[in-house]
Residue frames as qw, qx, qy, qz and C-alpha x, y, z in Angstrom:
[[0.912, -0.176, -0.366, -0.057, 66.99, 57.80, -15.46],
 [0.457, -0.811, 0.345, -0.119, 68.78, 57.49, -12.16],
 [0.142, 0.632, -0.762, -0.018, 72.20, 55.90, -11.81],
 [0.476, -0.146, 0.834, -0.238, 70.97, 52.70, -10.10],
 [0.759, 0.461, 0.354, -0.293, 68.41, 52.00, -12.84],
 [0.480, 0.751, -0.416, -0.176, 71.12, 52.63, -15.46],
 [0.140, -0.482, 0.861, -0.083, 73.35, 50.07, -13.73],
 [0.630, 0.135, 0.716, -0.268, 70.53, 47.53, -13.77],
 [0.674, 0.666, 0.002, -0.318, 69.88, 48.30, -17.44],
 [0.278, 0.680, -0.673, -0.092, 73.52, 47.53, -18.30],
 [0.350, -0.240, 0.885, -0.192, 73.36, 44.30, -16.26],
 [0.705, 0.357, 0.505, -0.347, 70.21, 43.24, -18.08],
 [0.690, 0.709, 0.003, -0.148, 71.48, 44.00, -21.59],
 [0.843, -0.003, 0.118, 0.525, 75.19, 43.44, -21.18],
 [0.395, -0.234, 0.127, 0.879, 77.59, 46.00, -22.58],
 [0.245, 0.872, 0.421, 0.045, 75.98, 49.28, -23.63],
 [0.503, 0.291, 0.030, 0.813, 78.11, 51.96, -25.32],
 [0.192, -0.629, -0.362, 0.661, 78.21, 55.30, -23.58],
 [0.272, -0.159, 0.486, -0.815, 76.41, 57.59, -23.22],
 [0.104, 0.219, 0.962, -0.127, 73.79, 55.16, -21.95],
 [0.329, 0.517, 0.360, -0.704, 71.01, 57.72, -22.38],
 [0.337, 0.415, -0.514, -0.671, 71.36, 57.28, -26.16],
 [0.292, 0.051, -0.934, -0.199, 70.23, 53.65, -25.78],
 [0.041, 0.346, 0.815, -0.463, 67.24, 54.12, -23.47],
 [0.091, -0.463, -0.564, -0.677, 63.91, 54.87, -25.09],
 [0.327, -0.309, 0.215, -0.866, 61.31, 57.02, -23.30],
 [0.834, -0.213, -0.305, -0.408, 59.18, 53.87, -22.98],
 [0.745, 0.011, -0.566, 0.351, 61.99, 51.99, -21.23],
 [0.131, 0.234, -0.429, 0.862, 62.54, 54.89, -18.86],
 [0.575, -0.284, -0.005, -0.767, 58.81, 55.08, -18.10],
 [0.859, -0.125, -0.485, -0.107, 58.74, 51.32, -17.48],
 [0.526, 0.092, -0.580, 0.615, 61.57, 51.66, -14.94],
 [0.179, -0.256, 0.269, -0.911, 59.73, 54.49, -13.20],
 [0.746, -0.232, -0.211, -0.587, 56.52, 52.45, -13.04],
 [0.783, -0.045, -0.595, 0.174, 58.38, 49.47, -11.58],
 [0.255, 0.140, -0.530, 0.797, 59.78, 51.64, -8.78],
 [0.464, -0.232, 0.072, -0.852, 56.29, 53.01, -8.09],
 [0.835, -0.146, -0.430, -0.312, 54.91, 49.47, -8.01],
 [0.623, 0.034, -0.637, 0.453, 57.62, 48.33, -5.58],
 [0.012, 0.159, -0.426, 0.890, 57.00, 51.25, -3.24],
 [0.634, -0.211, -0.117, -0.735, 53.24, 50.72, -3.36],
 [0.808, -0.091, -0.582, -0.034, 53.78, 47.06, -2.45],
 [0.407, 0.046, -0.608, 0.681, 55.84, 48.04, 0.59],
 [0.289, -0.184, 0.190, -0.920, 53.17, 50.57, 1.62],
 [0.776, -0.174, -0.356, -0.490, 50.51, 47.86, 1.29],
 [0.696, -0.027, -0.655, 0.293, 52.65, 45.54, 3.41],
 [0.106, 0.131, -0.481, 0.860, 52.95, 48.22, 6.11],
 [0.553, -0.184, -0.044, -0.812, 49.17, 48.63, 6.07],
 [0.829, -0.109, -0.506, -0.209, 48.64, 44.87, 6.36],
 [0.493, 0.067, -0.655, 0.568, 51.12, 44.70, 9.25],
 [0.178, -0.167, 0.323, -0.914, 49.19, 47.43, 11.07],
 [0.718, -0.149, -0.211, -0.646, 45.81, 45.80, 10.50],
 [0.789, -0.023, -0.612, 0.053, 47.10, 42.38, 11.52],
 [0.318, 0.139, -0.606, 0.716, 48.79, 43.73, 14.63],
 [0.372, -0.172, 0.227, -0.883, 45.67, 45.53, 15.81],
 [0.807, -0.101, -0.371, -0.448, 43.52, 42.43, 15.12],
 [0.734, 0.001, -0.623, 0.271, 45.91, 40.38, 17.23],
 [0.541, -0.800, -0.260, 0.011, 45.57, 42.85, 20.09],
 [0.642, 0.044, -0.136, 0.753, 49.01, 44.39, 19.84],
 [0.175, -0.777, -0.233, 0.558, 49.53, 47.81, 21.37],
 [0.415, 0.908, 0.032, -0.035, 49.98, 50.84, 19.17],
 [0.209, -0.798, 0.543, 0.155, 53.67, 50.84, 20.13],
 [0.625, -0.123, 0.751, 0.174, 54.11, 47.20, 19.02],
 [0.624, 0.650, 0.431, 0.053, 52.27, 47.84, 15.77],
 [0.205, 0.961, -0.158, -0.103, 54.38, 50.91, 15.03],
 [0.444, -0.553, 0.658, 0.254, 57.59, 48.88, 15.46],
 [0.633, 0.233, 0.701, 0.230, 56.44, 46.59, 12.65],
 [0.410, 0.864, 0.291, 0.020, 55.17, 49.44, 10.52],
 [0.098, -0.913, 0.323, 0.231, 58.40, 51.40, 11.02],
 [0.579, -0.251, 0.699, 0.338, 60.33, 48.40, 9.72],
 [0.547, 0.546, 0.583, 0.250, 58.34, 48.48, 6.50],
 [0.148, 0.984, 0.080, -0.057, 58.69, 52.26, 6.28],
 [0.389, -0.690, 0.491, 0.363, 62.46, 51.88, 6.68],
 [0.585, 0.129, 0.700, 0.390, 62.47, 49.55, 3.65],
 [0.349, 0.834, 0.414, 0.109, 60.37, 52.08, 1.76],
 [0.133, -0.944, 0.162, 0.253, 62.80, 54.87, 2.66],
 [0.490, -0.409, 0.634, 0.436, 65.81, 52.88, 1.43],
 [0.534, 0.419, 0.665, 0.311, 64.03, 51.99, -1.83],
 [0.215, 0.941, 0.261, 0.007, 63.03, 55.59, -2.48],
 [0.253, -0.841, 0.348, 0.329, 66.54, 56.84, -1.76],
 [0.566, -0.186, 0.695, 0.402, 68.16, 54.17, -3.90],
 [0.390, 0.457, 0.670, 0.437, 65.90, 54.89, -6.84],
 [0.125, -0.045, 0.020, 0.991, 65.66, 58.63, -6.17],
 [0.287, -0.583, -0.601, -0.466, 61.94, 58.71, -5.46],
 [0.000, 0.315, -0.400, 0.860, 61.08, 61.35, -2.88],
 [0.458, -0.587, -0.666, -0.051, 58.87, 60.97, 0.18],
 [0.028, -0.607, 0.180, -0.774, 58.24, 64.17, 2.05],
 [0.013, 0.025, -0.761, 0.648, 57.79, 64.39, 5.80],
 [0.550, 0.113, 0.160, -0.812, 54.15, 65.23, 5.13],
 [0.714, 0.163, -0.578, -0.361, 53.81, 62.05, 3.02],
 [0.372, 0.095, -0.859, 0.339, 55.21, 60.03, 5.93],
 [0.234, 0.038, 0.545, -0.804, 52.82, 61.64, 8.41],
 [0.673, 0.149, -0.147, -0.710, 49.87, 60.97, 6.11],
 [0.644, 0.155, -0.738, -0.128, 50.89, 57.34, 5.62],
 [0.178, 0.040, -0.824, 0.536, 51.28, 56.76, 9.36],
 [0.430, 0.093, 0.327, -0.837, 47.88, 58.34, 10.02],
 [0.722, 0.162, -0.406, -0.537, 46.32, 56.11, 7.35],
 [0.525, 0.136, -0.832, 0.118, 47.95, 53.04, 8.87],
 [0.059, -0.071, -0.741, 0.666, 46.65, 53.95, 12.31],
 [0.055, -0.600, -0.777, -0.182, 43.17, 54.76, 11.00],
 [0.123, -0.567, -0.268, 0.769, 43.38, 58.46, 11.88],
 [0.404, 0.785, 0.454, 0.122, 41.20, 60.68, 9.69],
 [0.397, -0.055, 0.144, 0.905, 43.03, 63.40, 7.74],
 [0.142, 0.816, 0.446, -0.338, 41.23, 66.73, 7.77]]
């Protein structure tokens, strides 16, 4: 479990004797991982909705990408903070999906 999630665990439960790992069940760790995945998926969905909305409103690709890049910046910070990786290839794929470009 990453350090940030451990800090949140201690805040939620109050004092936890060290080592903290002795007090975290595999189910609790899996729950934390699933929450991070859910948060990142929500941000990705928001980026997609921003792109669709922008194109429907007649925004240029440049204007749409400014909005989408804002959401992707949030996603990057979340993934770094909770130690969830996003490769450059993942970013390229996501941007292509948001712009409606087919991946071959």
